[in-house]
VOGU-3710 file (C-alpha; in Angstrom, 3 decimals, decimal comma):
1> mplaplvect> -0,124/0,035/0,001  1,478/3,345/-0,999  1,810/5,961/1,870  -0,605/8,862/1,657  0,965/12,406/1,137  1,369/14,336/4,326  -1,422/16,996/4,555  -2,438/18,512/7,834  -6,035/18,735/6,968  -8,203/17,140/4,378
11> praglpnvla> -11,656/18,544/4,933  -13,510/16,333/2,441  -17,324/16,594/3,201  -16,713/18,564/6,454  -18,762/18,404/9,642  -22,068/20,099/8,635  -24,307/18,677/11,429  -22,263/19,445/14,335  -21,243/22,896/13,094  -24,884/23,814/12,730
21> klktkgaevr> -25,621/22,586/16,125  -22,644/24,313/17,764  -24,122/27,588/16,319  -27,463/26,935/17,801  -28,140/28,820/21,108  -28,914/26,349/23,885  -28,049/23,326/21,817  -26,419/20,341/23,765  -23,447/19,224/21,787  -21,777/15,919/22,775
31> igylggsita> -18,198/15,240/21,397  -16,934/11,760/21,531  -13,207/10,972/21,765  -12,493/7,407/20,818  -8,750/6,627/21,147  -5,750/5,362/23,156  -3,591/6,725/25,777  -2,671/9,891/23,911  -6,339/10,854/23,955  -6,740/9,627/27,599
41> qegwrpktla> -4,032/12,175/28,661  -5,003/15,527/29,862  -3,937/16,829/26,599  -5,539/17,534/23,179  -8,917/16,033/24,281  -9,561/18,494/27,098  -7,728/21,267/25,238  -10,079/20,989/22,295  -13,101/20,630/24,514  -12,247/23,891/26,212
51> wfqkmypdak> -11,575/25,545/22,769  -15,027/24,384/21,473  -16,569/25,779/24,545  -14,911/29,139/24,072  -15,585/29,237/20,248  -19,297/28,391/20,617  -20,344/29,819/24,012  -24,071/29,733/23,196  -23,948/25,860/22,963  -23,567/23,494/25,810
61> vsqinaaigg> -20,548/21,445/24,747  -19,580/18,316/26,705  -17,397/15,361/26,094  -17,673/11,577/25,947  -14,250/10,321/27,082  -13,839/6,913/25,437  -9,994/6,717/25,529  -8,343/3,603/26,809  -4,501/3,393/26,874  -2,682/0,680/25,067
71> tgsdlgvyrl> -5,708/-0,145/22,693  -6,316/0,310/19,007  -9,195/0,206/16,626  -9,395/-3,528/16,936  -10,902/-3,032/20,464  -12,602/0,277/19,596  -14,840/-1,272/16,995  -16,262/-3,590/19,576  -16,619/-1,098/22,464  -17,866/1,728/20,323
81> kqdvldhkpd> -21,592/1,198/21,042  -21,129/0,869/24,811  -18,568/3,566/25,283  -19,743/6,169/22,705  -22,862/5,570/20,669  -25,064/4,903/23,696  -24,146/8,398/24,830  -25,555/10,053/21,553  -22,469/11,874/20,157  -22,815/14,741/17,773
91> llfvefavnd> -19,214/14,583/16,787  -16,818/11,578/17,007  -13,041/12,058/16,898  -11,138/8,741/16,176  -7,510/8,536/17,287  -5,867/5,187/16,691  -2,974/5,867/14,265  -0,385/5,170/16,988  -1,798/2,092/18,509  -2,552/0,687/15,134
101> ggqspdkiyk> 0,973/1,231/14,101  1,701/-2,441/14,005  -1,462/-3,538/12,451  -1,890/-4,603/8,759  -3,586/-2,194/6,449  -6,260/-4,911/5,864  -7,091/-5,144/9,584  -7,216/-1,358/9,898  -9,675/-1,167/6,882  -11,972/-3,529/8,620
111> cmegivrqtw> -11,940/-1,929/12,035  -12,026/1,722/10,976  -14,731/1,103/8,496  -16,657/-0,870/11,142  -16,395/2,219/13,390  -17,816/4,471/10,640  -20,733/2,082/9,596  -21,661/1,296/13,149  -21,791/4,995/14,018  -23,947/6,025/11,029
121> ranpdcdicf> -26,315/3,083/11,471  -26,936/4,095/15,030  -26,926/7,852/14,547  -26,913/8,981/10,960  -26,535/12,666/12,044  -23,242/12,057/13,927  -20,324/13,614/12,150  -16,899/11,879/12,303  -13,333/13,151/12,071  -10,158/10,994/11,953
131> vytitdtlip> -7,162/12,439/13,791  -3,724/11,099/13,465  -0,950/11,295/16,197  2,649/10,150/15,982  5,599/8,648/18,057  9,363/9,036/17,628  9,522/5,570/16,040  6,587/6,203/13,719  7,645/9,671/12,451  10,386/8,965/9,828
141> plfdgkmqrs> 7,806/8,986/6,858  6,647/12,470/7,899  10,135/13,765/7,288  9,815/12,591/3,672  6,313/14,231/3,190  4,363/10,984/3,794  1,915/9,903/6,386  2,899/6,731/8,462  1,427/3,454/7,252  -1,446/3,267/9,762
151> asamervaeh> -2,631/6,753/8,980  -2,290/6,042/5,322  -4,626/3,070/5,555  -7,170/5,183/7,482  -7,062/7,860/4,888  -8,458/5,268/2,377  -11,410/4,741/4,560  -11,774/8,519/5,194  -11,703/9,211/1,451  -14,337/6,514/0,738
161> ygipsihlav> -16,816/8,059/3,082  -15,963/11,784/2,791  -14,737/12,027/6,313  -12,449/14,899/7,347  -9,013/14,021/8,694  -6,469/15,998/10,585  -2,832/14,940/10,951  -1,942/16,513/14,278  1,774/16,065/13,932  2,744/17,973/10,726
171> evarlakegk> 4,034/20,813/12,707  5,777/18,370/15,107  7,587/16,850/12,163  8,631/20,149/10,653  10,058/21,415/13,970  11,909/18,099/14,664  13,348/18,069/11,151  14,615/21,703/11,567  16,300/20,751/14,860  13,935/22,965/16,863
181> lilkakkptt> 12,079/20,151/18,713  13,345/17,051/20,481  10,926/14,199/20,096  11,987/12,274/23,277  13,551/13,845/26,284  12,980/14,183/29,913  12,663/17,724/31,331  16,041/19,040/32,269  16,833/19,320/36,115  20,268/20,812/36,023
191> deerakvgdk> 21,935/23,804/34,591  24,055/21,497/32,380  20,865/19,739/31,086  19,078/22,952/30,502  22,134/24,321/28,449  22,159/21,121/26,347  18,358/21,510/25,540  18,786/25,289/24,861  15,646/26,762/23,282  14,444/23,457/21,677
201> mlfapdgvhp> 10,935/22,396/22,417  10,573/18,996/24,215  7,815/17,019/22,612  7,400/14,024/25,019  9,205/12,291/27,784  8,933/8,912/26,167  8,434/9,820/22,477  4,836/8,850/22,595  2,801/10,839/25,241  3,376/14,522/24,575
211> ypetghelyl> 3,878/16,990/27,324  0,579/18,963/27,837  2,231/22,338/27,507  4,168/21,559/24,389  3,349/18,404/22,200  -0,327/18,500/23,119  -0,448/22,280/22,554  0,890/21,526/18,962  -1,703/18,979/18,417  -4,509/21,601/19,572
221> qaierswpki> -3,067/24,155/17,225  -3,306/21,822/14,325  -7,074/21,511/14,978  -7,470/25,228/15,355  -5,810/25,801/11,981  -7,872/23,078/10,339  -11,260/24,116/11,686  -11,860/27,068/9,111  -10,988/24,616/6,250  -13,440/22,031/7,569
231> eaasgtmgph> -16,189/24,660/7,961  -15,627/25,981/4,496  -16,210/22,477/3,069  -19,291/21,826/5,099  -22,428/21,760/3,009  -25,989/21,287/4,061  -26,683/19,383/7,210  -28,387/16,015/6,902  -28,129/12,254/7,743  -25,138/10,391/6,521
241> aagapfvadn> -25,773/7,335/4,334  -23,059/4,627/4,617  -23,575/3,339/1,106  -21,500/0,614/-0,400  -18,598/-0,789/1,875  -14,942/-0,165/1,173  -14,190/-3,780/2,303  -16,991/-6,387/2,186  -15,637/-8,087/5,398  -15,535/-4,959/7,615
251> yedaklipis> -16,443/-5,137/11,215  -19,729/-3,276/11,165  -21,384/-6,116/13,013  -18,748/-6,176/15,814  -20,522/-6,947/19,275  -19,478/-6,779/22,907  -21,421/-9,383/24,917  -21,227/-9,820/28,732  -19,100/-12,862/29,635  -21,985/-14,299/31,745
261> raklsagfqk> -23,647/-15,292/28,608  -20,934/-17,875/28,119  -20,777/-21,143/30,229  -18,376/-20,507/33,120  -17,200/-23,366/35,323  -17,999/-23,300/39,006  -14,688/-21,780/40,069  -15,341/-18,410/38,373  -16,340/-15,716/40,869  -18,103/-12,628/39,834
271> ldpardtlak> -16,373/-9,615/41,260  -18,500/-7,003/43,059  -17,650/-3,348/42,352  -18,830/-2,422/45,755  -16,164/-4,746/47,431  -13,609/-5,366/44,788  -11,232/-2,664/43,735  -10,515/-3,931/40,292  -14,192/-4,461/39,483  -14,864/-0,892/40,674
281> rfanrlsely> -11,876/0,557/38,775  -13,035/-0,920/35,417  -16,875/-0,797/35,893  -17,205/1,935/33,360  -15,723/-0,313/30,647  -16,790/-3,796/31,864  -20,263/-4,051/33,182  -19,252/-7,356/34,781  -15,839/-8,903/35,641  -15,131/-12,537/36,630
291> rankagetvt> -12,094/-14,161/38,183  -10,702/-17,773/38,290  -7,241/-18,946/39,305  -7,551/-22,726/39,509  -6,153/-24,917/36,801  -8,769/-26,424/34,553  -11,427/-23,717/35,157  -13,134/-23,067/31,746  -15,054/-20,576/29,758  -16,935/-22,175/26,741
301> fkfkgrsaai> -19,228/-20,786/24,165  -20,503/-21,383/20,617  -20,995/-18,736/17,998  -21,946/-18,294/14,351  -19,606/-15,871/12,634  -16,001/-15,152/11,754  -14,065/-13,854/14,744  -14,010/-13,941/18,489  -11,957/-12,540/21,368  -12,322/-11,825/25,026
311> ydllapdagq> -12,261/-8,502/26,680  -10,364/-9,089/29,925  -7,696/-7,694/32,230  -3,909/-8,047/32,104  -2,703/-7,858/35,746  0,221/-8,672/38,104  -1,492/-11,764/39,422  -2,791/-13,069/35,988  -1,386/-16,206/34,495  -2,069/-17,859/31,192
321> vivtvddqpp> -4,875/-19,752/29,500  -5,223/-22,618/26,972  -7,411/-21,633/24,038  -9,017/-24,253/21,833  -11,142/-23,246/18,772  -13,128/-25,990/16,968  -10,692/-28,890/16,324  -7,569/-26,825/16,066  -4,601/-27,587/18,235  -4,768/-25,808/21,661
331> vvrarfdafc> -2,690/-22,577/21,984  -1,278/-21,117/25,336  -1,907/-17,388/25,641  -0,362/-15,355/28,551  -2,463/-12,731/30,232  0,684/-11,079/31,703  3,033/-8,858/29,805  5,960/-6,445/30,409  3,569/-3,708/31,427  1,889/-5,771/34,221
341> tyarlgtlal> 3,222/-3,894/37,232  -0,473/-2,724/37,309  -3,807/-4,009/35,984  -5,247/-2,761/32,693  -7,755/-3,747/30,015  -6,665/-6,297/27,356  -7,918/-8,279/24,414  -7,449/-12,028/24,219  -7,592/-12,904/20,550  -9,252/-16,309/20,010
351> asdlpegvht> -9,819/-16,629/16,301  -10,161/-14,305/13,320  -11,267/-14,611/9,730  -12,724/-18,190/10,258  -14,850/-19,669/7,629  -18,558/-18,402/8,201  -20,334/-20,905/10,201  -20,763/-22,337/13,648  -17,613/-22,492/15,929  -16,914/-23,607/19,406
361> vkievhpnqp> -14,410/-21,979/21,860  -12,952/-23,246/25,097  -10,569/-21,172/27,383  -8,986/-23,077/30,203  -6,866/-21,657/33,101  -3,284/-23,025/32,729  -1,640/-24,558/35,734  1,595/-22,705/35,281  2,599/-19,083/35,579  4,485/-17,479/32,704
371> dkakilaqrn> 8,146/-16,438/33,566  6,992/-13,103/35,079  10,472/-11,857/36,128  11,830/-12,504/32,572  8,732/-10,722/30,933  9,079/-7,798/33,204  12,853/-7,469/32,505  11,935/-6,661/28,920  11,172/-3,151/30,216  13,703/-3,212/32,902
381> ekmddpkryd> 11,038/-3,641/35,527  11,065/-6,011/38,591  8,436/-7,495/40,946  8,235/-5,007/43,865  6,315/-7,577/45,954  6,503/-11,281/44,723  3,223/-12,091/46,527  1,537/-9,599/44,368  2,528/-11,528/41,236  2,285/-15,133/42,596
391> dtafypgail> -0,988/-16,418/41,007  -2,543/-17,658/37,721  -5,652/-15,597/37,540  -7,891/-15,110/34,554  -10,137/-11,984/34,457  -12,798/-12,269/31,609  -15,414/-9,498/31,331  -17,014/-9,753/27,828  -16,920/-11,623/24,584  -16,023/-9,684/21,384
401> ligdllpd> -17,693/-11,190/18,380  -18,078/-10,675/14,647  -21,183/-12,871/14,522  -23,818/-14,192/16,849  -23,545/-15,916/20,251  -25,480/-19,264/20,085  -27,160/-21,035/23,002  -25,615/-24,111/24,565
//
């Protein structure tokens, strides 16, 4: 796939519906932000929200914060309804270019198109805008006037549907190329360090998550510059028609189904948000959360469709599971990775692009822990308290399906 030319704003058909509503006195305007950790930060999301509120003081502008760190469009397409569409957005920003950086273009097409078609099926009046962010490792194509691969794939979907897009990092790339911005640097704490930095702008401490006062400010300014172009391109307001798909096997029919609708063996315990800190912490994303840590405990279900996954937690006390799909050989999957000094949301892939038909899935708690010390060492992390890590837990919360769950 050829890389798309680097353009800060491609307005296409604009955002006519939300612009009309923003200019209506007393109108309640909800802006959805679907993305990863860059959107979850106190950065471009709250900055743009405040900017909209200032630009359109007669409207009542609020946000739907649907950002989850470390996740891409392959989870976003499943959680879209629960986390965004059920809250009735008027505008949806979609930010997954960084976390989709390692995905194939074909997978990006399916997921991003699924987000578009789901949105317009549920709410045809909702406008959509794709926004692209960057990291120090993904930025090289921008220095050559091209978008990174993930954004280039998203541009093809945006073009098909007339969706405006804003590459938030064009100015970041220009400043970095001219030697005026350092992509990855901690803030200086000594005179020697300050002298070394000089008057250069520091973009992000880790090359990924921008400093609010610099990197995220550049992201905000990109939207401010793009807004008049989008406004000029916006025609008459009206419902969006999805029309013919870009790829026939897109994920428009992605579903998030509570795990209790599967068959859980007796050792699974439902965690109560009133008493369990993990269940309380993730209640806004997982309406229910279960835990089992004994070898041989199982989750089983049947579905008719093409793809299946589990929405679960990765955690210090998590172990690994044995996944069996149909009559395929069992596969061991860890629910622990190098970031597991804390618990966070994860996706356990089970099967994708299966032949259309009825499939059976079995997930079994493995008796052995993965080598947690070795895994943490990949990021120079260590176990602060071995007792915190000494378990083989599995935390399923929902089934992610392209298809339909079948009764036992």
